[in-house]
C-alpha positions in Angstrom: -4.8 -12.2 -16.3 -2.5 -9.2 -16.8 -4.8 -8.0 -19.6 -7.8 -8.0 -17.2 -5.8 -6.2 -14.5 -4.6 -3.6 -17.0 -8.1 -2.7 -18.0 -8.3 -0.9 -14.7 -4.6 -0.4 -13.9 -2.9 0.1 -17.2 0.7 0.3 -15.8 0.4 -2.7 -13.5 3.2 -5.4 -13.6 3.6 -8.7 -11.8 4.8 -8.3 -8.2 8.2 -9.9 -8.8 8.9 -7.6 -11.7 7.9 -4.6 -9.6 10.5 -5.5 -7.0 13.2 -6.1 -9.6 12.5 -2.8 -11.2 13.0 -1.1 -7.9 16.4 -2.8 -7.4 17.4 -1.8 -10.9 16.4 1.8 -10.3 18.5 2.0 -7.2 21.7 0.6 -8.9 23.4 4.0 -8.9 23.3 4.1 -5.1 25.2 0.8 -4.9 22.9 -0.7 -2.3 22.7 -4.4 -1.9 19.3 -5.7 -0.6 20.8 -6.4 2.8 21.6 -2.7 3.2 17.9 -1.7 2.7 15.6 -1.7 5.7 12.1 -2.0 4.4 8.9 -0.7 6.1 5.7 -1.7 4.4 2.3 -0.3 5.0 0.0 -2.9 3.4 -3.2 -4.5 4.5 -3.1 -7.2 7.1 -5.1 -9.4 4.8 -3.4 -12.9 4.5 -3.6 -12.7 0.7 -0.8 -10.1 0.7 1.4 -12.3 2.9 0.9 -15.3 0.7 1.7 -13.4 -2.5 4.6 -11.4 -1.2 7.3 -11.8 -3.8 10.4 -13.7 -2.9 12.6 -10.9 -4.4 11.2 -8.6 -1.8 12.3 -10.8 1.1 16.0 -10.1 0.4 15.8 -6.8 2.2 15.9 -6.3 5.9 12.5 -6.4 7.6 9.8 -5.7 6.8 8.8 -3.4 9.6 5.0 -3.6 9.5 3.3 -0.2 9.6 -0.1 -0.9 8.0 -3.5 -2.0 9.2 -6.7 -2.4 7.3 -6.1 -1.7 3.6 -2.6 -0.5 4.2 -3.2 2.7 6.0 -0.2 3.4 8.3 -2.0 3.0 11.6 1.3 2.6 13.6 1.6 6.3 13.2 4.5 8.4 14.5 5.6 5.8 17.0 5.9 3.2 14.3 7.7 5.4 11.9 10.1 6.5 14.6 10.9 2.9 15.7 11.5 1.9 12.1 13.7 5.0 11.4 16.2 3.9 14.1 16.6 0.4 12.6 18.2 1.5 9.4 21.8 0.4 8.8 24.3 3.3 9.2 25.6 2.8 5.7 22.3 1.8 4.2 18.9 3.0 3.2 15.3 3.2 4.6 12.6 2.2 2.1 9.0 3.0 2.9 6.5 1.1 0.7 2.8 1.8 1.1 -0.1 0.3 -0.9 -3.8 -0.3 -0.5 -5.0 -3.4 -2.3 -8.0 -4.3 -4.5 -9.1 -7.6 -6.1 -9.7 -8.3 -9.8 -11.3 -11.7 -10.3 -10.8 -14.0 -13.2 -14.1 -12.7 -14.8 -12.7 -9.2 -14.5 -14.8 -8.0 -11.5 -13.3 -5.4 -9.3 -13.2 -6.1 -5.5 -13.4 -9.9 -5.8 -11.0 -12.8 -5.8 -11.0 -16.5 -5.1 -8.7 -17.3 -2.2 -6.6 -20.4 -1.6 -8.7 -23.4 -0.7 -12.0 -21.7 -1.6 -14.3 -22.1 -4.6 -16.4 -19.0 -4.2 -15.3 -15.3 -4.6 -14.8 -13.1 -1.6 -14.3 -9.4 -1.1 -10.8 -7.8 -1.6 -10.2 -5.6 0.2 -12.9 -6.6 2.5 -12.5 -3.6 4.7 -12.8 -1.2 1.7 -15.8 -3.0 0.4 -17.5 -2.9 3.8 -16.7 0.9 4.1 -18.1 1.5 0.6 -21.3 -0.4 1.3 -21.8 1.6 4.5 -21.2 4.8 2.5 -23.8 3.8 0.0 -26.3 3.0 2.7 -25.7 6.2 4.7 -24.5 4.2 7.7 -21.3 6.3 8.4 -21.3 8.7 11.3 -18.2 10.9 11.1 -16.3 11.3 14.3 -17.4 8.0 15.9 -14.4 5.7 16.1 -15.0 2.9 18.7 -11.9 1.4 20.1 -12.9 -2.1 19.2 -13.1 -1.2 15.4 -11.0 1.9 15.1 -9.3 1.2 11.9 -12.5 0.3 10.0 -14.1 3.5 11.1 -11.1 5.5 9.9 -11.4 4.1 6.4 -15.1 4.8 6.4 -14.5 8.4 7.4 -12.0 8.8 4.5 -14.6 7.7 2.1 -17.3 9.9 3.7 -15.1 13.0 3.2 -15.1 12.1 -0.6 -18.6 10.8 -0.8 -19.7 12.4 -4.0 -16.4 11.6 -5.7 -16.6 7.9 -4.7 -20.3 7.3 -5.4 -20.4 9.1 -8.7 -17.4 7.2 -10.0 -17.8 4.6 -12.7 -16.0 2.1 -10.5 -16.7 3.1 -6.8 -14.5 0.4 -5.3 -11.5 1.5 -7.3 -12.2 5.2 -6.4 -12.5 4.2 -2.7 -9.1 2.5 -3.1 -7.7 5.7 -4.6 -9.0 7.7 -1.7 -7.3 5.4 0.8 -4.1 5.5 -1.2 -4.1 9.3 -1.1 -4.8 9.4 2.7 -2.0 6.9 3.3 0.5 9.0 1.2 -0.4 12.2 3.0 0.2 10.6 6.4 3.5 9.0 5.3 4.8 12.4 4.2 3.8 14.0 7.5 5.4 11.3 9.5 8.7 11.5 7.6 8.9 15.2 8.3 8.5 14.5 12.0 11.0 11.7 12.2 14.8 11.4 12.6 16.4 8.5 10.6 19.6 6.6 10.7 21.3 5.6 7.5 22.3 7.4 4.3 19.2 7.3 2.1 15.5 7.3 2.3 13.1 6.1 -0.5 9.3 6.3 -0.6 7.3 4.1 -2.9 3.5 4.2 -3.2 1.6 1.7 -5.3 -1.7 -0.1 -5.7 -1.6 -3.9 -5.0 -3.9 -5.8 -7.3 -4.8 -9.2 -6.0 -6.2 -11.8 -8.4 -7.6 -15.4 -8.0 -5.0 -17.2 -6.0 -3.3 -19.2 -8.9 -2.6 -16.0 -10.8 -0.7 -14.1 -8.1 -0.6 -10.4 -7.6 0.3 -7.2 -9.6 1.4 -3.7 -8.6 0.9 -0.3 -10.3 3.5 2.3 -9.3 2.2 5.6 -8.2 5.0 7.2 -6.4 8.8 6.7 -6.2 10.9 9.3 -4.5 14.2 10.0 -2.8 14.0 12.0 0.4 16.8 13.7 2.3 17.3 11.5 5.4 18.6 14.4 7.4 16.2 17.2 6.6 13.1 15.1 5.9 12.5 16.9 2.5 11.9 15.3 -0.8 14.9 15.5 -3.2 13.7 14.0 -6.4 11.3 11.7 -8.2 12.7 8.4 -9.4 11.5 6.2 -12.3 11.7 2.5 -13.2 
């Protein structure tokens, strides 16, 4: 399955390997997992909860910041609440990642879920937003309270309409657009927030879900240390 995933995401690795690589990279900081307070901004889709790697559960939390396709809809209030939960001698870790499916036949935006025999959309919200973009059904500025998150995703795609629709793989490009918007908001929120603790790490990735018996994969896009006092980026980190 990894070969099919890497056709679209060449640097993807299994989810458990991803978490272990993060731990190894943080070894110089001498942080045990129980000193790391994790906030994750991932989609509320149940497939992400089912496939969450056991290695990631060793950290404190997670504090849930994400809504549909992982955009950090909890905003400044959520970031501020999380920031005050960090151990005094520990670290804050913010992980954000939209997700996309790759089915066993290699189709983007589709997976077979637990207990089902037919493929379904993944991420369903992104697929819906893309379909509405293709059909000229998106009206910018209109975000009804009863479906606010979906309409935000649609507006992100509307602002990059030509880029998305002219892409060879529009659903992948839509995922990239949502990833970029999530990252921009994460950076803005950090700069407006005061943290407890000693360290702050930001990790951005794409989650690739596959048919349920194959699990999930991640492709790293961003790994940074930020100054927990000034709210400024210090350096890029690598696996």
